[in-house]
C-alpha atoms as an extended CHARMM CRD file, in Angstrom:
* protein
*
        52  EXT
         1         1  MET       CA             25.9880000000      -11.4940000000        3.4840000000  PROA      1               0.0000000000
         2         2  THR       CA             27.7470000000       -8.2470000000        2.5290000000  PROA      2               0.0000000000
         3         3  ARG       CA             26.3390000000       -5.1440000000        4.3250000000  PROA      3               0.0000000000
         4         4  TRP       CA             26.0170000000       -2.8190000000        1.6650000000  PROA      4               0.0000000000
         5         5  ARG       CA             26.3170000000        1.0110000000        2.7290000000  PROA      5               0.0000000000
         6         6  LYS       CA             24.8690000000        3.8610000000        0.5460000000  PROA      6               0.0000000000
         7         7  SER       CA             26.8930000000        7.1060000000        0.2130000000  PROA      7               0.0000000000
         8         8  SER       CA             25.7570000000       10.1670000000        2.3690000000  PROA      8               0.0000000000
         9         9  TYR       CA             25.4690000000       12.0670000000       -0.8200000000  PROA      9               0.0000000000
        10        10  SER       CA             22.8020000000        9.7940000000       -2.5130000000  PROA      10              0.0000000000
        11        11  ALA       CA             19.7190000000       11.1210000000       -3.8950000000  PROA      11              0.0000000000
        12        12  SER       CA             16.3050000000       10.2730000000       -2.3610000000  PROA      12              0.0000000000
        13        13  ASP       CA             15.2290000000        8.7560000000       -5.6040000000  PROA      13              0.0000000000
        14        14  GLY       CA             17.4140000000        5.5690000000       -5.1640000000  PROA      14              0.0000000000
        15        15  ASN       CA             20.6460000000        6.9690000000       -7.5820000000  PROA      15              0.0000000000
        16        16  CYS       CA             23.4890000000        5.9580000000       -5.4940000000  PROA      16              0.0000000000
        17        17  VAL       CA             26.5030000000        3.7810000000       -5.3300000000  PROA      17              0.0000000000
        18        18  GLU       CA             27.0350000000        1.5000000000       -2.5760000000  PROA      18              0.0000000000
        19        19  VAL       CA             30.0230000000        0.0520000000       -0.5990000000  PROA      19              0.0000000000
        20        20  GLY       CA             30.6230000000       -3.1010000000        0.6640000000  PROA      20              0.0000000000
        21        21  PRO       CA             33.4510000000       -3.5580000000        2.9370000000  PROA      21              0.0000000000
        22        22  GLY       CA             36.1160000000       -5.9380000000        1.4790000000  PROA      22              0.0000000000
        23        23  VAL       CA             34.0790000000       -6.5640000000       -1.7240000000  PROA      23              0.0000000000
        24        24  GLY       CA             33.6960000000       -3.5740000000       -3.7010000000  PROA      24              0.0000000000
        25        25  ILE       CA             31.2560000000       -0.9940000000       -5.2400000000  PROA      25              0.0000000000
        26        26  ARG       CA             27.8680000000       -1.4350000000       -7.0180000000  PROA      26              0.0000000000
        27        27  ASP       CA             24.9950000000        0.4000000000       -8.2210000000  PROA      27              0.0000000000
        28        28  SER       CA             21.7490000000        0.3860000000       -6.1360000000  PROA      28              0.0000000000
        29        29  LYS       CA             19.8520000000       -0.1860000000       -9.3190000000  PROA      29              0.0000000000
        30        30  SER       CA             21.7990000000       -3.0730000000      -10.4080000000  PROA      30              0.0000000000
        31        31  PRO       CA             23.1260000000       -4.7160000000       -7.2370000000  PROA      31              0.0000000000
        32        32  SER       CA             23.7150000000       -8.2550000000       -8.7030000000  PROA      32              0.0000000000
        33        33  VAL       CA             26.4460000000       -6.5710000000      -10.7550000000  PROA      33              0.0000000000
        34        34  GLU       CA             29.5040000000       -5.6990000000       -8.1050000000  PROA      34              0.0000000000
        35        35  LEU       CA             32.7780000000       -4.3790000000       -8.9760000000  PROA      35              0.0000000000
        36        36  PRO       CA             35.3030000000       -5.9530000000       -6.8410000000  PROA      36              0.0000000000
        37        37  LEU       CA             38.3280000000       -3.9540000000       -5.1120000000  PROA      37              0.0000000000
        38        38  THR       CA             40.9490000000       -4.6130000000       -2.9780000000  PROA      38              0.0000000000
        39        39  ALA       CA             41.8520000000       -2.3660000000       -0.0810000000  PROA      39              0.0000000000
        40        40  HSD       CA             44.5610000000       -0.8110000000       -2.2960000000  PROA      40              0.0000000000
        41        41  GLN       CA             42.4160000000       -0.4180000000       -5.3470000000  PROA      41              0.0000000000
        42        42  TRP       CA             39.6460000000        1.2960000000       -3.4360000000  PROA      42              0.0000000000
        43        43  THR       CA             42.1340000000        3.7300000000       -1.8410000000  PROA      43              0.0000000000
        44        44  ARG       CA             43.5090000000        4.7740000000       -5.2400000000  PROA      44              0.0000000000
        45        45  LEU       CA             40.2430000000        5.1130000000       -6.6790000000  PROA      45              0.0000000000
        46        46  LEU       CA             39.2250000000        7.5910000000       -3.8070000000  PROA      46              0.0000000000
        47        47  ARG       CA             42.5230000000        9.6070000000       -4.5360000000  PROA      47              0.0000000000
        48        48  GLN       CA             41.8210000000        9.8220000000       -8.1710000000  PROA      48              0.0000000000
        49        49  VAL       CA             37.8960000000       10.9020000000       -7.6250000000  PROA      49              0.0000000000
        50        50  LYS       CA             39.1110000000       13.4900000000       -5.0110000000  PROA      50              0.0000000000
        51        51  SER       CA             41.7340000000       15.1310000000       -7.3230000000  PROA      51              0.0000000000
        52        52  ALA       CA             39.2640000000       15.4340000000      -10.3940000000  PROA      52              0.0000000000
């Protein structure tokens, strides 16, 4: 079982993104759909988001 973690910036109404170590990311409103990411892809995604 994956331990999903919500962003510390998540709204209290449940609109958030969750991260699962070694698995990827998902939307808390649709937890059955996951976007699998490797560690390299995760790092690249974070760099792109931070530079935007």
